[in-house]
C-alpha positions as a printed NumPy array, in Angstrom:
array([[61.888, 21.605, 84.509],
       [64.877, 22.741, 82.471],
       [66.002, 26.363, 82.345],
       [67.05 , 27.702, 78.915],
       [68.646, 30.964, 77.867],
       [66.52 , 32.289, 75.009],
       [67.535, 34.991, 72.554],
       [64.668, 37.181, 71.335],
       [65.336, 39.443, 68.364],
       [63.107, 42.291, 67.24 ],
       [62.862, 42.671, 63.469],
       [60.85 , 45.068, 61.338],
       [58.233, 42.376, 60.7  ],
       [58.037, 40.816, 64.185],
       [60.062, 38.885, 66.745],
       [62.211, 35.76 , 66.458],
       [63.271, 33.662, 69.467],
       [65.709, 30.774, 69.779],
       [67.221, 28.886, 72.716],
       [70.86 , 28.228, 73.471],
       [72.002, 24.745, 74.416],
       [70.016, 22.606, 71.964],
       [71.602, 20.724, 69.059],
       [69.752, 21.641, 65.879],
       [67.439, 24.479, 65.005],
       [64.586, 25.454, 67.283],
       [62.948, 28.792, 66.49 ],
       [59.827, 30.635, 67.549],
       [58.288, 33.735, 66.06 ],
       [55.463, 36.151, 66.672],
       [54.15 , 39.645, 66.223],
       [55.091, 40.449, 69.837],
       [57.867, 39.528, 72.252],
       [55.426, 37.437, 74.291],
       [54.153, 35.568, 71.219],
       [57.685, 34.709, 70.081],
       [58.628, 33.529, 73.58 ],
       [55.512, 31.356, 73.878],
       [56.127, 29.936, 70.394],
       [59.756, 28.998, 71.105],
       [58.793, 27.38 , 74.429],
       [56.249, 25.269, 72.562],
       [58.87 , 24.427, 69.916],
       [61.347, 23.343, 72.609],
       [58.767, 21.01 , 74.166],
       [57.902, 19.504, 70.779],
       [61.561, 19.121, 69.817],
       [62.426, 17.275, 73.04 ],
       [59.295, 15.118, 72.699],
       [60.32 , 14.058, 69.193],
       [64.113, 13.787, 69.576],
       [64.537, 13.233, 73.317],
       [66.765, 14.91 , 75.855],
       [69.888, 13.607, 74.106],
       [69.456, 16.611, 71.794],
       [70.435, 18.87 , 74.68 ],
       [74.084, 19.844, 74.545],
       [76.398, 17.789, 76.752],
       [78.405, 20.793, 77.877],
       [77.361, 22.752, 80.951],
       [74.482, 25.137, 80.256],
       [75.188, 28.689, 79.179],
       [75.722, 30.743, 82.329],
       [75.464, 34.233, 80.871],
       [74.732, 35.823, 77.528],
       [76.189, 39.161, 76.483],
       [75.076, 41.408, 73.648],
       [77.42 , 44.026, 72.277],
       [78.186, 45.913, 69.103],
       [81.576, 46.184, 67.417],
       [82.711, 48.006, 64.296],
       [84.54 , 45.938, 61.718],
       [86.293, 47.464, 58.73 ],
       [85.147, 45.876, 55.47 ]])
């Protein structure tokens, strides 16, 4: 078992989920949070099956993830 940090975003048309710590693009989506999470977990399994564990980043896994907002003058 490998533990991944997964970002789940809520959009107007559904949810998008993606893991941290994998080289390349792995994305899941769904109409609900649970559907997007299940879809990205399935995508991770498929991705590792096809490309192998060498596609996992060599650096230590992400320890924490922070979400914040910041104003930027444009």
